[in-house]
C-alpha positions in Angstrom: 113.3 113.3 43.4 112.0 112.4 46.9 111.9 115.3 49.4 114.2 115.0 52.4 112.4 113.5 55.4 111.2 115.9 58.1 112.9 115.6 61.5 111.0 116.7 64.5 112.4 117.6 68.0 110.7 114.3 69.1 113.0 112.2 66.9 116.2 114.2 67.1 118.8 113.2 69.8 122.2 114.2 70.9 124.2 111.2 72.1 127.3 112.1 74.2 130.0 110.4 76.2 132.0 108.6 73.5 135.3 109.7 72.1 135.4 111.0 68.5 137.3 107.9 67.2 134.5 105.6 68.3 131.6 107.7 67.0 130.9 106.0 63.6 130.1 102.7 65.4 127.3 104.2 67.4 125.0 104.2 64.4 124.9 100.4 64.3 124.1 100.2 67.9 121.2 102.7 67.7 119.9 100.9 64.6 119.0 98.1 67.0 116.4 100.2 68.5 115.0 101.4 65.2 115.6 103.0 61.8 117.9 106.1 61.7 117.1 108.7 59.2 120.1 111.1 60.1 123.4 110.4 61.7 126.0 113.3 62.2 129.2 112.8 64.2 130.3 115.9 66.2 133.3 118.0 65.3 136.8 116.6 65.7 137.6 115.9 69.3 134.0 116.2 70.3 132.3 113.5 72.4 128.8 113.5 70.8 126.8 112.7 67.7 123.4 113.8 66.5 121.0 111.3 65.3 117.3 111.1 64.4 115.0 108.1 64.4 112.3 107.7 61.8 109.7 106.9 64.6 109.3 109.1 67.7 108.7 105.9 69.8 112.2 104.7 69.0 113.6 108.0 70.0 111.7 107.7 73.4 113.0 104.2 73.8 116.6 105.5 73.4 116.0 108.4 75.8 114.9 106.0 78.5 118.3 104.2 78.2 120.3 107.4 78.8 123.1 106.7 81.5 122.4 102.9 81.2 123.5 102.2 77.6 127.2 101.4 77.0 129.3 101.4 74.0 133.0 100.2 74.1 133.1 100.7 77.8 131.7 104.2 77.7 128.3 105.0 79.3 126.2 107.1 76.9 124.1 110.1 77.8 121.1 110.8 75.5 119.2 114.1 75.2 116.4 115.3 73.1 117.2 118.3 70.8 114.3 120.7 71.0 113.3 123.2 68.3 111.1 123.5 65.4 110.8 121.1 62.6 113.7 121.1 60.3 114.6 119.2 57.2 117.9 117.3 56.7 119.2 120.1 54.4 119.4 122.4 57.4 121.8 120.2 59.4 
């Protein structure tokens, strides 16, 4: 069995500004930037998702688009989630 990929703070992002009923479609939009190794919608009625790119360069590219990227008429805010390395089993 393959181990779970390691997600570092340099690849893990919180994307906010979109209603919960539109969150699932965000993954496809961010996959245009690069491969996503983790996607987790926020709790019911939240306005954020947590995602992680396989490559830190893709995460930086997404961060630079914070406040400029739109999805279904919503402007998206994007923030890096700091902290130590965690594996997917700890999400």
